[in-house]
C-alpha positions as a printed Julia matrix, in Angstrom:
370×3 Matrix{Float64}:
  0.0    0.0     0.0
  1.29   3.42   -0.92
  1.6    6.28    1.56
 -0.93   8.91    0.45
 -0.89  10.61    3.85
  2.86  11.14    3.6
  2.5   12.54    0.11
 -0.35  14.85    1.13
  1.67  16.18    4.06
  4.6   16.69    1.71
  2.47  18.56   -0.79
  1.35  20.9     1.97
  4.96  21.48    3.0
  5.97  22.11   -0.6
  3.09  24.53   -1.01
  4.44  26.46    1.96
  7.92  26.41    0.46
  6.64  27.72   -2.84
  5.44  30.87   -1.12
  8.71  31.28    0.75
 10.21  34.36   -0.83
 13.88  35.11   -0.76
 14.52  38.37    1.01
 16.6   39.88   -1.77
 14.83  42.58   -3.75
 14.97  42.79   -7.54
 13.69  45.0   -10.31
 12.86  43.38  -13.62
 10.51  44.27  -16.44
 10.1   40.65  -17.5
 10.08  38.61  -14.34
  8.6   38.88  -10.83
 10.48  40.74   -8.13
 10.01  37.69   -5.93
 11.56  35.25   -8.43
 14.4   34.25   -6.09
 13.38  31.41   -3.77
 15.84  30.92   -0.98
 14.6   27.39   -0.47
 15.42  26.46   -4.05
 19.17  26.87   -3.9
 21.4   25.2    -6.46
 24.84  23.67   -6.36
 27.43  25.23   -8.67
 31.03  25.73   -9.58
 33.52  27.54   -7.34
 35.11  30.32   -9.32
 38.42  30.89   -7.54
 41.38  28.54   -7.85
 43.98  29.88   -5.43
 44.43  28.86   -1.82
 43.73  31.66    0.61
 44.55  32.02    4.31
 41.52  31.54    6.5
 39.85  34.71    7.7
 39.95  35.5    11.38
 36.51  36.69   12.51
 36.28  39.16   15.34
 36.33  36.94   18.44
 33.59  36.91   21.03
 35.13  38.49   24.12
 31.91  38.92   26.07
 32.23  38.47   29.79
 29.58  36.44   31.63
 28.4   39.5    33.49
 28.24  41.74   30.41
 24.81  43.43   30.27
 22.51  43.21   27.29
 22.56  46.18   24.97
 19.69  48.42   24.0
 18.52  48.19   20.4
 19.92  51.64   19.46
 23.29  50.54   20.85
 23.17  47.38   18.74
 22.44  49.39   15.63
 25.33  51.74   16.36
 27.71  48.8    16.79
 26.55  46.71   13.81
 25.75  49.29   11.14
 29.4   49.84   10.09
 29.68  46.06    9.54
 26.58  45.83    7.31
 26.74  46.63    3.6
 24.22  47.01    0.83
 24.72  44.82   -2.23
 23.33  45.76   -5.63
 23.64  43.35   -8.54
 23.12  43.74  -12.25
 21.56  40.7   -13.88
 21.14  39.84  -17.53
 17.5   40.82  -17.11
 17.05  43.38  -14.38
 18.65  44.26  -11.07
 18.62  42.97   -7.51
 19.51  44.16   -4.03
 20.57  42.46   -0.84
 22.68  42.84    2.26
 26.08  41.58    3.39
 28.13  41.26    6.57
 31.82  42.23    6.65
 33.99  39.23    7.53
 37.44  40.77    7.75
 39.49  43.9     7.16
 40.75  42.55    3.83
 37.39  43.05    2.11
 35.62  39.68    2.38
 31.84  39.98    2.79
 29.35  37.22    3.59
 25.93  37.19    1.96
 23.38  34.8     0.48
 24.1   32.96   -2.74
 20.68  33.85   -4.12
 21.58  37.55   -3.74
 24.46  37.34   -6.25
 23.46  34.32   -8.32
 23.56  35.22  -12.01
 25.09  38.65  -11.35
 27.11  40.2   -14.17
 28.19  43.07  -11.89
 28.22  43.51   -8.09
 28.28  46.87   -6.3
 28.83  47.21   -2.55
 27.71  50.24   -0.56
 29.25  50.9     2.86
 27.82  52.73    5.87
 30.0   55.8     5.3
 28.65  56.25    1.77
 31.6   54.63    0.0
 30.73  52.49   -3.02
 33.02  49.78   -4.38
 32.96  47.13   -7.06
 32.73  43.59   -5.73
 33.49  40.2    -7.21
 32.24  36.73   -6.4
 34.96  35.08   -4.35
 33.45  31.81   -3.1
 30.03  30.22   -2.97
 28.18  27.41   -1.23
 24.88  27.17   -3.1
 23.54  24.29   -1.02
 23.79  26.35    2.17
 22.74  29.47    0.2
 25.91  31.36    1.11
 28.37  33.37   -0.93
 31.48  35.41   -0.2
 32.2   38.5    -2.26
 35.39  40.53   -2.17
 36.17  44.21   -2.53
 39.7   45.56   -2.9
 41.31  48.83   -1.97
 38.96  49.61    0.92
 40.46  50.57    4.27
 39.01  50.89    7.73
 36.55  48.04    7.3
 34.96  46.89   10.55
 34.27  43.13   10.75
 31.17  42.03   12.6
 31.35  40.2    15.92
 30.13  36.62   15.54
 28.32  34.76   18.31
 27.39  31.16   19.01
 24.07  30.12   17.48
 24.12  26.88   19.49
 23.61  29.04   22.57
 20.39  30.57   21.25
 17.25  29.99   23.26
 13.7   30.05   21.98
 12.08  33.29   23.07
 15.22  35.41   23.4
 15.28  38.82   21.74
 17.01  39.28   18.38
 17.36  42.11   15.89
 17.41  41.79   12.08
 19.41  44.38   10.16
 19.37  44.75    6.4
 18.61  46.93    3.42
 14.93  46.07    3.14
 13.45  46.96   -0.27
 16.73  48.68   -1.18
 15.49  51.95    0.31
 17.83  54.9     0.68
 18.89  56.2     4.05
 20.7   53.29    5.65
 19.67  49.82    6.8
 16.3   48.82    8.21
 16.11  47.47   11.76
 13.42  45.15   13.1
 13.19  43.43   16.47
 11.64  40.15   17.51
 12.39  36.88   19.21
 13.81  33.49   18.3
 10.59  31.68   17.42
 12.1   28.24   16.81
 15.39  26.48   16.12
 16.57  23.81   13.68
 13.89  24.54   11.1
 13.89  23.09    7.56
 12.48  24.76    4.46
 11.5   22.28    1.76
 12.87  23.28   -1.6
 13.35  21.57   -4.92
 15.06  18.19   -5.28
 18.16  18.29   -3.11
 17.7   21.96   -2.24
 16.3   21.93    1.29
 17.64  24.54    3.71
 18.17  22.98    7.13
 19.21  24.01   10.64
 17.54  27.41   10.29
 16.69  29.88   13.03
 13.07  31.01   12.84
 12.29  34.54   13.99
  9.36  36.92   14.05
 11.65  39.92   13.49
 10.36  41.37   10.23
 12.41  40.24    7.22
 11.6   41.81    3.86
 12.86  42.01    0.31
 16.48  43.2     0.36
 17.25  41.74    3.8
 18.93  38.64    2.4
 22.49  38.24    3.66
 22.0   40.65    6.55
 22.71  39.76   10.17
 20.37  38.42   12.8
 21.88  39.77   16.03
 21.47  38.86   19.69
 21.25  41.49   22.4
 25.0   41.39   23.02
 25.74  42.7    19.52
 26.81  39.31   18.17
 25.73  37.98   14.77
 23.89  34.7    15.33
 22.34  34.21   11.89
 22.26  35.3     8.26
 18.75  36.35    7.22
 17.66  34.38    4.2
 13.91  33.9     3.72
 10.37  34.55    4.83
  7.0   32.89    4.29
  4.51  35.23    2.7
  1.37  33.46    3.86
  2.44  33.62    7.51
  2.61  36.58    9.84
  6.25  37.48   10.61
  7.73  34.08    9.86
 11.33  34.59    8.81
 14.39  32.37    8.7
 18.12  32.82    9.14
 21.03  30.46    8.51
 22.56  29.73   11.89
 25.89  31.5    12.18
 27.81  28.43   13.33
 27.03  26.68   10.05
 27.74  29.87    8.12
 31.1   30.41    9.85
 32.13  26.81    9.27
 31.24  27.05    5.59
 33.02  30.39    5.17
 36.1   29.12    6.97
 36.26  26.04    4.74
 35.67  27.93    1.5
 38.29  30.55    2.2
 40.94  28.2     3.58
 40.61  25.38    1.07
 39.92  27.28   -2.09
 37.63  25.6    -4.6
 36.0   22.41   -3.35
 33.89  19.95   -5.34
 30.2   20.82   -5.27
 28.02  18.49   -3.22
 26.86  15.35   -4.95
 23.4   15.52   -6.49
 20.94  12.7    -5.77
 17.78  14.34   -7.06
 15.2   13.86   -4.34
 13.07  16.19   -2.26
 10.66  15.45    0.51
  9.78  15.76    4.17
 11.12  14.53    7.48
  9.31  11.48    8.8
  8.69  12.2    12.48
  7.87   9.6    15.1
  4.3   10.85   15.23
  3.89  10.49   11.47
  5.54   7.07   11.51
  3.14   5.93   14.24
  0.12   7.26   12.35
  1.17   5.43    9.18
  2.28   2.32   11.07
  5.76   2.41    9.61
  8.44  -0.07   10.64
 10.86   2.81   11.33
 10.5    5.79   13.61
 12.38   8.36   11.52
 13.68   8.94    8.02
 13.36  11.14    4.95
 10.15  10.64    2.95
 10.6   11.1    -0.81
  7.93  13.23   -2.48
  9.96  14.67   -5.36
 12.2   12.79   -7.81
 14.11  14.7   -10.46
 13.6   12.98  -13.84
 16.82  11.43  -15.11
 18.59  12.05  -11.79
 20.71   9.45   -9.95
 17.72   8.8    -7.69
 15.49   8.16  -10.71
 18.03   5.85  -12.32
 18.59   3.99   -9.05
 14.89   3.15   -8.81
 13.85   5.33   -5.88
 10.06   5.72   -5.85
  7.68   8.33   -4.49
  6.82   7.66   -0.84
 10.02   5.69   -0.29
 11.56   6.53    3.05
 15.34   6.9     2.95
 16.75   5.52    6.2
 20.42   4.96    5.33
 23.06   6.14    2.85
 26.11   3.89    2.91
 26.62   3.42    6.66
 25.1    6.8     7.6
 21.71   6.71    9.29
 19.25   9.16    7.77
 16.67  10.43   10.26
 15.82  13.75    8.6
 16.65  16.02    5.67
 19.63  17.53    7.49
 21.31  14.11    7.51
 20.77  13.79    3.77
 22.16  17.26    3.12
 25.22  16.64    5.29
 25.91  13.33    3.55
 25.76  14.87    0.08
 28.11  17.68    1.13
 30.72  15.03    1.98
 30.21  12.99   -1.21
 30.89  14.86   -4.47
 29.83  14.02   -7.99
 30.98  10.57   -9.09
 30.62   8.97   -5.67
 29.02   5.52   -5.69
 26.64   5.12   -2.77
 24.24   2.53   -1.42
 20.72   3.6    -0.44
 18.41   1.82    1.96
 14.72   2.71    1.78
 11.49   1.54    3.36
  8.94   0.87    0.63
  5.2    0.35    0.86
  5.47   0.76    4.63
  6.85  -2.74    5.0
  9.74  -3.68    2.69
 13.4   -2.77    3.2
 14.97  -2.19   -0.23
 18.67  -1.68   -1.05
 19.61   0.42   -4.07
 22.81   1.68   -5.68
 23.41   5.14   -7.17
 26.2    7.25   -8.59
 25.95  10.88   -7.55
 26.11  13.5   -10.28
 26.65  17.23  -10.59
 23.53  19.24  -10.1
 22.14  20.27  -13.52
 22.06  23.94  -14.38
 18.61  25.51  -14.07
């Protein structure tokens, strides 16, 4: 018997993801200003070839007894570390936000902010404008690093520990919402939830996200989510239009790890592409459907002609293991693919028809260009 309930739940989740709008603003006579979907990130090629020393982010030197800052104080501290990013595309323009990583001109932002850009312009808090270039990218995590040269006096942001975040604590989102003149927009809210997943296209789920009710709007993408000690704890990346103040940020620990790896190691192979999308199978869902496993990743999307398609994965299969790695949720699948580039031969174990354990073999590929 197939799993229609799993598929229906997945379709609802995908419907929510479809209305997730990336928070980068764009102007285009031919396409919608909300065309960028942060949940539908794509893997790509790394453009730089040289090895580069790892950046040294401003360390967290907060003392245990350090008092929380007022919002105006946060803005005063963070604004010099926040930049506006304007991109020229083949068809139109786009805007976003970035966070200064180091004094050498490296800036962290979202990949969907600069994807497809033929020119990148960076505006600093003091009014200075500089030309930027794409330096590194991690499309699966929706992160990119751009570089400006010849700029002095840059102030790197202070980075915190997103693992220390607590649900309900106050946070502030800073970014160039809607690309308006007059400096960045500031909104305040709380951490609404942790470890969220946004369902995207096949292989494009964003995982480990911080959910916040601090208003995030078009143009905020790549801007910092800040705790009340002035530390960046997330990179704002998306919102859900049908909800009221439901925004998401990439947790800064994952972002720092990715940035550190990209800068230190130079170009790395893009993650392997399997070609599936779906939903996490929770224990409650497994109990309701009487599944023989308590957790896994339920397949609701299969890319035609993908390694998953060729391997024989079917809709409603539940992926429970890749090689020797247990798969309990989409994050496990994403992490596995990041460690296995194109060309890797893998074994896949799925639960099929709610009763059979099936073993399959696949060869990961490069993600096709969209």
